[in-house]
C-alpha positions in Angstrom: 44.3 34.1 221.9 46.0 32.6 218.9 47.7 35.4 217.0 49.9 33.1 215.0 47.9 30.5 213.1 49.8 27.3 212.3 48.4 27.2 208.7 48.6 30.0 206.2 46.2 30.4 203.4 47.7 31.5 200.2 45.3 33.5 198.0 45.9 35.4 194.8 44.5 38.9 194.8 44.0 41.2 191.8 47.5 42.7 192.2 49.1 39.3 192.3 47.3 38.2 189.1 48.2 41.5 187.4 51.9 41.0 188.3 51.9 37.4 187.0 50.4 38.6 183.7 53.0 41.3 183.4 55.8 38.9 184.2 54.5 36.4 181.6 54.4 39.1 179.0 57.9 40.3 179.9 59.2 36.7 179.7 57.5 36.1 176.3 58.9 39.4 175.0 62.5 38.5 176.1 62.1 35.1 174.5 61.0 36.6 171.2 63.7 39.3 171.2 66.4 36.7 172.0 65.2 34.6 169.0 64.4 37.3 166.5 66.4 40.4 167.5 69.5 38.9 169.1 69.5 36.1 166.5 70.5 33.5 169.1 69.8 29.9 168.3 68.6 28.0 171.3 69.9 24.5 171.7 68.4 23.1 174.9 68.9 19.5 173.8 72.6 20.0 173.7 72.6 21.9 177.0 70.7 19.1 178.8 72.9 16.5 177.2 76.0 18.4 178.4 74.8 18.8 182.0 73.6 15.2 182.3 76.6 13.5 180.7 79.0 11.9 183.2 82.7 13.0 183.1 85.3 11.0 181.3 86.5 9.4 184.5 83.0 8.1 185.2 82.2 10.6 187.9 79.0 12.6 188.2 78.3 15.4 185.6 80.4 18.5 186.1 77.5 20.9 186.7 76.1 18.5 189.4 79.5 18.4 191.1 79.5 22.2 191.2 75.9 22.2 192.6 77.0 19.9 195.4 80.1 22.0 196.0 77.9 25.1 196.4 75.7 23.2 198.9 78.8 22.1 200.9 80.2 25.6 200.8 76.9 27.2 201.9 76.2 24.7 204.7 79.7 24.8 206.3 80.0 28.5 205.7 76.6 29.1 207.4 77.5 26.9 210.4 80.8 28.7 210.8 79.2 32.1 210.4 76.4 31.3 213.0 79.0 30.3 215.6 81.3 33.2 215.0 78.5 35.7 214.4 76.7 34.7 217.6 79.9 35.1 219.7 80.5 38.5 218.1 77.0 39.6 218.7 77.1 38.6 222.4 80.5 40.5 222.7 79.0 43.5 220.9 76.2 43.5 223.4 78.5 43.1 226.4 79.1 45.9 228.8 82.8 44.9 229.0 84.9 47.1 226.7 87.6 44.4 226.2 84.9 42.3 224.6 82.8 45.0 222.9 85.6 47.0 221.3 87.3 44.1 219.2 83.9 42.8 218.1 82.8 46.3 217.0 86.1 46.8 215.2 85.7 43.5 213.3 82.1 44.2 212.4 82.8 47.7 211.1 85.8 46.6 209.1 84.1 43.7 207.3 80.8 45.5 206.7 82.4 48.5 205.2 84.8 46.6 202.9 83.7 45.3 199.4 83.3 41.5 199.6 85.5 41.0 196.5 88.3 43.0 198.1 88.0 41.1 201.3 88.1 37.7 199.5 91.2 38.7 197.5 93.0 39.9 200.7 92.1 36.8 202.6 92.9 34.3 199.9 96.2 35.8 198.7 97.6 37.3 201.9 96.1 35.2 204.7 95.0 31.8 203.4 98.4 30.8 202.2 99.9 31.5 205.6 96.9 30.2 207.7 96.9 26.6 206.5 100.6 25.9 207.5 100.1 27.8 210.7 97.2 25.6 211.7 99.2 22.4 210.8 96.7 21.5 208.0 99.2 21.5 205.1 99.8 17.7 205.2 96.0 17.0 205.4 94.8 19.4 202.8 97.7 19.5 200.3 99.3 16.1 200.7 96.4 13.7 201.5 96.9 10.4 199.8 94.7 8.0 201.7 91.3 6.8 200.6 88.1 8.5 202.0 84.8 6.9 202.7 81.4 7.8 201.2 80.4 10.1 204.1 83.6 12.1 203.9 83.2 12.5 200.1 79.7 13.8 200.5 80.6 16.2 203.4 83.9 17.5 202.1 84.2 16.5 198.4 87.4 15.1 196.8 90.6 15.4 198.9 92.4 17.5 196.2 89.7 20.2 196.7 89.7 20.3 200.5 92.0 23.3 200.6 89.7 25.2 198.2 86.7 24.2 200.3 88.3 25.4 203.5 89.3 28.7 201.9 85.8 29.3 200.6 84.1 28.4 203.9 86.3 30.8 205.8 85.8 33.6 203.2 82.0 33.4 203.1 81.8 32.6 206.8 83.9 35.5 207.9 81.9 37.9 205.7 78.5 36.6 206.9 79.5 36.5 210.5 79.7 40.3 210.6 76.1 40.7 209.5 74.9 37.8 211.8 76.6 39.5 214.7 74.5 42.6 214.2 71.3 40.5 213.9 72.1 38.8 217.2 73.0 42.1 218.9 69.6 43.5 217.7 67.9 40.4 219.0 69.5 40.7 222.4 68.6 44.4 222.6 65.0 43.6 221.8 64.5 41.6 225.0 62.7 43.6 227.6 64.8 44.8 230.6 62.4 42.9 232.9 63.4 39.6 231.5 67.1 40.2 232.3 66.2 41.4 235.8 63.9 38.5 236.5 66.7 36.0 235.5 69.2 37.8 237.7 66.8 37.9 240.6 66.4 34.2 240.5 70.2 33.8 240.9 70.6 32.0 237.6 74.1 31.6 236.2 75.0 33.4 232.9 74.9 30.2 231.0 71.5 29.1 232.4 70.0 32.6 231.9 71.0 32.7 228.2 70.0 29.1 227.5 66.6 29.0 229.0 65.3 32.6 229.1 67.1 34.8 226.7 68.1 32.5 223.8 64.5 31.2 223.0 63.2 34.8 222.8 66.2 36.0 220.7 65.9 33.0 218.4 62.3 33.8 217.7 63.1 37.5 217.0 66.1 36.9 214.7 64.8 33.9 212.6 63.4 36.1 209.7 66.6 38.2 209.3 68.7 35.0 209.6 66.7 33.5 206.8 67.6 36.5 204.6 71.2 36.3 205.6 71.3 32.5 204.8 69.9 33.1 201.4 72.4 36.0 200.8 75.2 33.6 201.8 74.2 31.1 199.2 74.2 33.8 196.5 77.4 35.4 197.8 79.1 32.1 197.6 79.3 32.6 193.8 82.0 35.3 194.5 84.6 32.7 195.5 84.6 31.4 192.0 87.0 34.2 191.3 89.6 32.4 193.4 89.2 29.2 191.4 86.9 27.4 193.9 84.9 24.9 191.8 81.4 25.7 192.9 78.3 26.2 190.7 79.3 29.6 189.2 82.9 28.5 188.4 81.6 25.3 186.8 78.9 27.2 184.9 81.5 29.6 183.5 83.7 26.8 182.3 80.9 24.9 180.7 79.4 28.0 179.0 82.7 29.1 177.6 83.7 25.7 176.3 80.3 24.8 174.8 79.2 28.1 173.5 75.7 27.5 175.1 75.9 30.8 177.0 72.2 31.5 177.7 71.2 27.9 178.2 73.9 27.1 180.8 73.5 30.4 182.7 69.7 30.0 182.8 70.2 26.5 184.3 72.7 27.8 186.8 70.3 30.5 187.8 67.5 27.9 188.2 69.8 25.9 190.5 70.4 28.9 192.7 66.7 29.6 192.7 66.0 26.1 193.9 68.5 26.4 196.7 67.3 29.8 197.9 63.6 28.8 197.6 64.3 25.6 199.6 65.9 27.7 202.3 63.0 30.1 202.4 60.6 27.2 203.0 62.9 25.7 205.6 63.2 28.9 207.6 59.5 29.5 207.2 58.9 26.2 209.1 61.5 27.1 211.7 60.0 30.4 212.3 56.5 28.9 212.7 57.9 26.3 215.1 59.8 29.0 217.1 56.7 31.0 217.6 54.8 28.2 219.2 55.9 29.2 222.7 54.0 32.5 222.2 50.8 30.6 221.7 49.2 29.6 225.1 46.7 27.4 223.3 
């Protein structure tokens, strides 16, 4: 029996229509109050001209560069968080105390610390020591060679590589603690009989996780992972406080220098909305695909 149809039908009920009407009224009221009560003069033509004008050196517009930096930061941060979080989740689920205890300590420490405090501690006390320790100082701080098109798209300009690495580590270490708990919960949701069946077949640990446990866990954790990925994109704005030139940092500079406060921040908000909505659609497709093995038909 097919309990998970491949196609979903989107229909508006009366509650949806009522909410849309209320949101439209609220938006119209805010627009009116911003024009009449706040006495703010909108200048969208200047805002669009500002964000679409290339920089003096001929490079892409500043806001677009910040948008790309946010995408890079989010993608690399999510990849790092998935790897570290999955490892921590497996350790957290392990029966071996020498694996479980350090993983639990890290998760409890990060989840109970304000993200802003964690970022300041990491950047000012750890990042400055970590780069020389890893032998990356000459690459990140003294790079003088040319880079190709792919390197520029994936990592940005060489003079900003150190900022990118610091931002990726910050958001990745934060998100990894939450992903670890998602993975642990997914592992614990697997029925005991599945583990026993794999052990009775004499499968190795790697084979057991790859072919039996992992597919079921992935299906179970896809929805919460989608929420965490969207949260990571939004949380990436925090690293603007340590001068990483992503979308929020660029928007702050443009709004302050131009005086187009509302216009620039509305455009920045729409850019984040586009990113998060795209992630929602992507994870929706991934979730639909991951559930296919539950459909015998």
